C-alpha positions as CSV (number, residue, x, y, z in Angstrom):
1,M,84.1,34.8,146.7
2,F,84.1,35.2,143.3
3,K,87.2,36.3,141.3
4,N,85.8,39.5,140.2
5,E,84.4,40.7,143.4
6,R,85.3,43.9,144.5
7,L,87.1,43.1,148.4
8,V,88.5,44.9,151.2
9,F,91.4,43.3,153.2
10,D,91.0,41.8,156.8
11,Q,93.8,44.4,157.6
12,T,92.2,47.4,156.5
13,V,88.7,46.0,158.9
14,E,91.0,45.9,161.3
15,G,92.5,49.5,161.4
16,L,88.7,50.8,161.4
17,F,86.8,48.5,164.0
18,V,89.0,46.8,165.8
19,R,92.1,49.8,166.6
20,A,90.1,52.6,165.5
21,I,86.6,53.2,167.1
22,G,86.7,49.3,168.9
23,P,86.4,50.8,172.0
24,K,83.7,53.4,171.0
25,I,81.9,50.4,169.7
26,T,78.0,50.0,171.1
27,P,76.4,46.8,171.9
28,T,73.8,47.9,169.7
29,L,76.3,49.1,166.9
30,K,78.3,45.5,167.3
31,Q,75.0,43.9,167.0
32,Q,74.4,46.0,163.4
33,L,77.5,45.1,162.9
34,K,76.9,41.9,162.5
35,Q,73.7,41.4,161.1
36,A,75.4,43.2,158.2
37,G,78.2,40.7,157.8
38,L,80.8,42.0,160.0
39,D,81.4,39.6,163.5
40,L,83.4,41.5,165.8
41,D,83.5,38.4,168.0
42,K,85.1,35.7,165.8
43,R,88.5,36.2,164.2
44,L,88.4,38.3,160.6
45,L,87.9,36.8,157.2
46,P,90.3,37.5,155.0
47,A,88.3,39.7,153.0
48,Y,84.6,41.3,152.7
49,P,83.0,42.4,149.7
50,V,83.0,46.4,149.3
51,E,79.0,46.3,149.9
52,V,79.1,44.8,153.4
53,W,81.8,47.2,154.0
54,E,80.1,50.0,152.8
55,Q,77.2,49.3,155.3
56,C,79.4,48.8,158.1
57,L,81.0,52.1,157.5
58,R,77.6,54.0,157.3
59,L,76.3,52.4,160.6
60,A,79.8,53.2,162.4
61,A,79.1,56.9,161.4
62,R,75.9,57.1,161.9
63,S,76.9,55.8,165.6
64,L,79.8,58.0,166.4
65,H,78.7,60.9,164.7
66,P,75.3,61.6,165.3
67,G,73.5,64.7,163.6
68,K,76.0,65.1,161.4
69,P,75.2,64.7,157.3
70,E,76.2,61.7,156.5
71,A,79.0,62.8,154.1
72,D,80.7,64.9,157.1
73,A,80.4,61.8,159.3
74,M,81.8,59.3,156.1
75,R,85.0,61.6,156.4
76,M,85.4,61.6,160.0
77,L,85.3,58.1,160.2
78,G,87.9,57.9,157.2
79,E,90.2,60.2,159.2
80,R,89.6,58.2,161.6
81,H,90.4,55.0,160.0
82,I,93.9,56.5,159.0
83,E,95.0,56.8,162.8
84,G,93.9,53.2,163.5
85,Y,95.2,51.8,160.7
86,S,98.5,53.8,161.5
87,E,98.9,51.3,164.6
88,T,98.3,48.1,162.5
89,M,101.5,46.4,161.1
90,L,101.4,47.0,158.0
91,G,100.1,50.6,159.1
92,R,103.6,51.1,161.0
93,A,105.3,50.1,158.5
94,L,103.6,52.1,155.5
95,F,104.1,55.4,157.8
96,G,107.5,54.7,159.0
97,V,108.3,54.6,155.3
98,F,105.7,57.7,154.3
99,R,107.8,60.1,157.0
100,L,110.7,59.9,154.9
101,L,108.7,60.6,151.8
102,N,108.4,64.2,150.4
103,R,104.9,64.5,149.1
104,K,105.2,63.4,145.3
105,K,107.2,60.6,146.3
106,R,104.6,59.6,148.9
107,L,101.3,60.4,145.7
108,A,103.4,58.1,143.4
109,R,102.8,55.1,146.0
110,V,99.2,55.9,146.5
111,R,98.0,53.4,143.9
112,Q,100.1,50.6,145.8
113,N,98.8,51.9,149.3
114,F,94.9,52.0,148.6
115,R,95.4,48.3,146.8
116,A,97.4,46.6,149.9
117,G,93.7,47.2,151.5
118,N,91.2,46.0,149.0
119,N,91.7,44.3,145.4
120,Y,90.2,46.9,143.3
121,Q,91.0,50.8,143.8
122,E,92.6,52.3,140.8
123,V,94.3,55.5,141.3
124,L,95.0,58.4,138.5
125,I,97.7,61.3,139.6
126,T,97.6,64.1,137.4
127,D,100.0,67.3,138.0
128,V,98.1,70.4,138.2
129,G,101.4,72.9,139.1
130,P,104.2,72.9,141.6
131,T,102.3,72.3,144.7
132,E,98.8,71.1,143.3
133,V,97.7,67.6,141.9
134,D,94.4,65.9,140.9
135,M,93.8,62.6,142.8
136,W,91.0,60.7,140.5
137,L,90.0,57.3,142.3
138,N,87.3,54.4,141.1
139,E,85.1,55.0,144.5
140,R,81.5,55.6,144.3
141,G,78.9,56.3,146.6
142,M,79.7,57.5,149.8
143,L,82.5,55.9,150.0
144,R,84.2,58.9,148.3
145,H,83.5,60.9,151.3
146,F,85.4,57.9,153.5
147,K,88.4,58.0,150.8
148,H,88.4,61.7,151.2
149,G,89.1,61.5,155.1
150,I,91.3,58.8,154.5
151,V,93.4,61.3,152.2
152,L,93.3,63.9,154.9
153,G,94.4,61.3,157.5
154,T,97.1,60.3,155.7
155,G,99.1,63.5,155.3
156,R,98.6,64.5,159.2
157,C,99.7,60.4,160.2
158,A,102.8,60.8,157.6
159,G,103.4,64.7,159.6
160,D,101.9,66.7,157.0
161,L,100.0,68.9,158.4
162,E,100.1,71.8,155.6
163,T,98.3,69.7,152.9
164,T,94.7,69.8,151.8
165,A,92.4,67.8,150.1
166,V,89.1,69.5,148.1
167,L,86.8,67.4,146.5
168,R,86.5,68.5,143.6
169,H,84.5,65.9,141.5
170,F,82.5,63.0,141.1
171,D,80.4,61.0,138.9
172,D,79.2,57.6,138.9
173,E,82.9,56.0,137.8
174,G,85.1,57.8,140.5
175,V,86.0,61.0,142.6
176,T,88.5,63.3,142.0
177,F,90.6,65.1,144.5
178,R,92.6,68.4,144.6
179,I,95.4,68.0,146.5
180,S,97.5,71.3,147.5
181,W,100.6,72.3,149.8
182,P,102.6,75.3,150.2
183,E,105.9,75.6,148.2
184,E,108.5,74.9,150.3
185,K,111.1,77.3,151.5
186,R,114.2,77.3,149.8
């Protein structure tokens, strides 16, 4: 592995492919994942190149959500990933803390939380109003839809059922989500 290579860490891979969807992985999908670089019959590697990760996500999305548009299938997989990640040791600790924080404080921790899963994630949060922020991620291609699911699933796993995230803009450099929530009642 090269110094500047974009890598996804093993706990991220475990959260999805072992915890979240492990029982739903068919022998065919398992073989496809192995050919793509993820051998689930062996101990997970410490990290995987982002290209391997994306290919494995596409295979899983197609297998688990046949007939759905790829963007929708990737978003759904991202939502399920967070549910699985919340069952890992690191995920349990993270969501335990998240449940104690308000939305703004959770959003302030987004970059370090994403960086716990990979070595490349950059995040920029811009306040839009008292109940809205824009979140920019340096995520390209179909991974932007997977991250959309992660953003949606994170709120739910933190016990926040009222926050929404809408994909607002994307280009070759990244993606922007508008995250909104209702005003708190006083």
